N, C-alpha and C positions, 0 to 999 in steps of 0.2 A: 388760727392765728397764733402768733408766738407770744411768749411771756414778755411783758413790757410794751406791747403794741397798744395803741389808743384808739378809742372810738368816741369822738367828742371829748368830754372830760372824764371818761372812764378808762382806766388802765388795767389791762389783763394781768392778774397776779401770776398766772401760769399759762402754758400753752393749752388751748382747748379749741372748741369749734361751736358755731352757732348755726342751727338749722331751723328753718321755718317753712311751712307749707300751707296752702289753702286748697284742700282737695276734699270737697264735700261728698263726692261719690265714695271714695275709699274710706273716708271718716265714718261712714255708715255701713261699709261693706255691702253696698247696694247690689252689686252684680254677682254675689256669691251663689244665689239660687240659680241664676242663669247659667253660671259655669257648671254647677253640679248637674243640672238638667241636660247639658250637652256633653257630659263625659262619655256617654254611651257611644257617641259618634266617633271619637278618636281614641278611646280606651287607653289612657296614659298609664304608665307604670307608677307615676308619682305626681302628686299635687302639692305645690308649695304655697303656703299662706303666710301673710304678714299684714301689718296694719292695725292690729288690735290696740296698739297704743294711741292711735288717732281717734278711736271711738271713745276713749276715756274722757275727752274734753266735751263730749256731747251731753253729759249729765247723767245722773243715776237713773232717772226714769227711762231715759232712752236706752242706755246700755243694759239695763236689767231685762227689758223686753227683747232687745236685739240679740243678746247672748243666747236666750232661749231659742230664737229662730235660727241662729247660726249653728248651734249644736244639733238641732233637728235636721238641718240641711247636711251638715257634715256626716251625720249618722247614716245618710242615704248613699254615701260613696261606697262602691263595692269594696269588700274586704280585701280583695287582691290588689287594690290600688293603695300604695303607701301615701300618707299625708304628713308633710313636714310643716311645722309651725316655727317661724322665726320671730322671736320676741324682740321688743325694743323697750327703751326706758319708759317707765310709768311712775306715777307719784301717789296714786290713790290706793291705799292698802286694801280697802274693801273691794275695789274693782279687780286688783291683782288676785286677790283670794278667789273671786268668782271665776276668773280666767283659769286659775289652777284647778279648781274643783270641777268646773263644767267642761272646759275645752281640752285639757290635757288627756283625759281618758278616751277622747274620740280622735286623737291624732296618733300617728305612729312614731314620729320623730320630733325632737325639739332642739332648736339652736338658740344659744343665748350667751351673753358676755358676763363679766364680773359684776356689773351693776345690776343686771337683771337677776342673776343668781342670788346675790345678796338680798335683793328686795323680795324674791320668792321665799327665801328662808325667813324673812321677817313677817311677810304677810301670811304665810302658811304655817307659822309656828314650827319652823324647822329645827334641826338639831343644835343650832347655835343661837338661842334667843337673845343673848346679850351682845351679839356681833352687830354693831351699828355701822361700822365702816371697815374697810381694809386698811391695815397698817402697812402702806406701801403696796408691793406686789401681793396678790392673793396667795395664801398658803395652799399648796397642792393638796395636802391631806384634808384640809377643810373643804376645798372644792369637791374632792371625791366623796366626802361624807355627805355633802348636800345633794350631789348628783344621785348617790345611792338612796337617799331619803326620797327624792323626787320619783325615782323608779319604783320604790316600795310603796310610798303613800298614794301616788297618783297613777302609777304604771302597773304593768303586768307582773312585776316582781313581788307585789304584795298580795293581800287577800282578795283584791278585786280582780278576779280572773277575766272579767269582761273588758277591762281596760286594754286599749290597743298600744299605749305608749311603751316602747321597747328600746328607744335609742335617744341619747342626749349628747349633743356636740357642744362643748364649752370652749369659748375662745377668749383669750386675754392677750395683752401685748407680748408677754414673754413666752407663753406656752399655751398649748391646746390639750384638752382631754376629751376623748370620745369614749362613751360607755354604752354597751349594748347587752341586752339579755341574751344569755347563751342559747344558741340555736335559732335566733331570730334574724341575725345579720352576718354577712361575710365580708372579708377584706377590710377589717377594722384598722390594721396597721397602715395599709396603703391609703385609706381614707383620711386618717388624721395627718399623715405626712403630706398628702395633697393639699389639705386645708392650710397647713403651716407654710407650705411653699407658695400657695396663692397669696397669703398675707404679705410675705416679703416682696413678691413680684408686683403686687398691686400697689403697695404703699411706697416702695422704693423705686420702682420703675427703672430698673437697670442696676448696674454694679455701683455700689457705694463703698468706698474704702473704709468707711467708719461703721460698717455692719458689725453688730455685736450680739453675743448671746447673753441675755439677762436672766435666763432661766436658772433655777438652782441646780447645782451639780449633784446633789443628793437630797432626798426628801422622804418623809413618811407617807406611805400610801393611804393612811387614815389617821387623822388627828385624834379621833375618839379612841382608836385602838392604841395609838402612841401613849395617850394619857393613862391607859389601862396597862401599859407595859407589854403590849403584844403586837405592835404594828411592824410590818416588814419595811426595811429601808430600801429605797430604789436609788441606784447610782447611775448617773448619765454616762453612757459610753459613746464617744464620738464616732466609733466605727459602726455602731448600731444605735442610731439616734432615737428610734422609737422604742419606748419601753412598754411592756404589756404584763398584766397580771390579772388574776381572777379573784372574785370576792362574792361569795354567797349567790352564785348563779349569774353574776354580772362580770363581763370582761371589760377591763379598762385599758385604754391605749393613750399614751402620753407622748407628745412631741414638743421640743423647744422650737422657738421661732427666731429667725434672724431679724434683728431690729435695726433700723437705720436712724441716723441722727436727725435728718431733716426729711420727713416723709413728704412725698409729692401728693399723696391722696389719703384721706381718712374716711370720707363718707362712702358708705356702701361696702366697707371691708367685711363686716359680718356676713352680709349676703353672699359676697364672693367666696368667703371661707366655707360657709355651709354648703353652697352650691357645688364647690369643688369636692368637698367631702362626700356629698350625696352621689356625685358622678362616679366615684370609686367604690361606693357601697352597693351591696346586693342584699335586697330584702328577701328572706326565705319565706315562701308561702307555706302557711300552716294548714 
């Protein structure tokens, strides 16, 4: 809905959306074990998971037990099958912290937006403990620092060699960032570009003369390094719109996104972006 629209006596202060569902099966991830048991029959290259945000509303007693069962089941998926987790908005810090600690190490890839990245930073005591909200568009350097922390603290870039997490695909309105552990994934530039293209195509559904680039024309690749006086500056080149750089064993790929003034669709964009990026990604078997 648009800013100024009314529902009864409530007026929207800004454009947003309202989504509700009554899905008891997925709210408890009831069919996960059945799915895992049947993977042997069709041997997929990739399994995509979502819906953890729906379990949050079931209460602490429920999700404490269910997360243990979910992690046990996910651990039974063959190592050659990549597992992607698509996060969605959550509000309970304790629950988010448990998802980070328990689920991230048993998945291969993670997709999330600016709200989920910020909440992960807060719930997991990330590198920016005082960051309560984005001041407008997310800062690219801050985004990359939090992604690097996720891959180090919960993923295979850190001391936990047993963690499977090796890929993070971040998407926000103006830009996307894909980060992968070196040697684990191929086609990063094509993958982040495909996700950015999918965002514009899905949201705008055709040519809109008011398509704009809201991404910064230059930015620091790391806010932490910038504050220490050692960060590289990345400058946007229209002829080569995807920028790439490396940092301590992690490859980063950045792409701006074409934004339309009046989007025709907003629901499911994150799923479409991550799906398109995964389609162009190749997981290297270790």
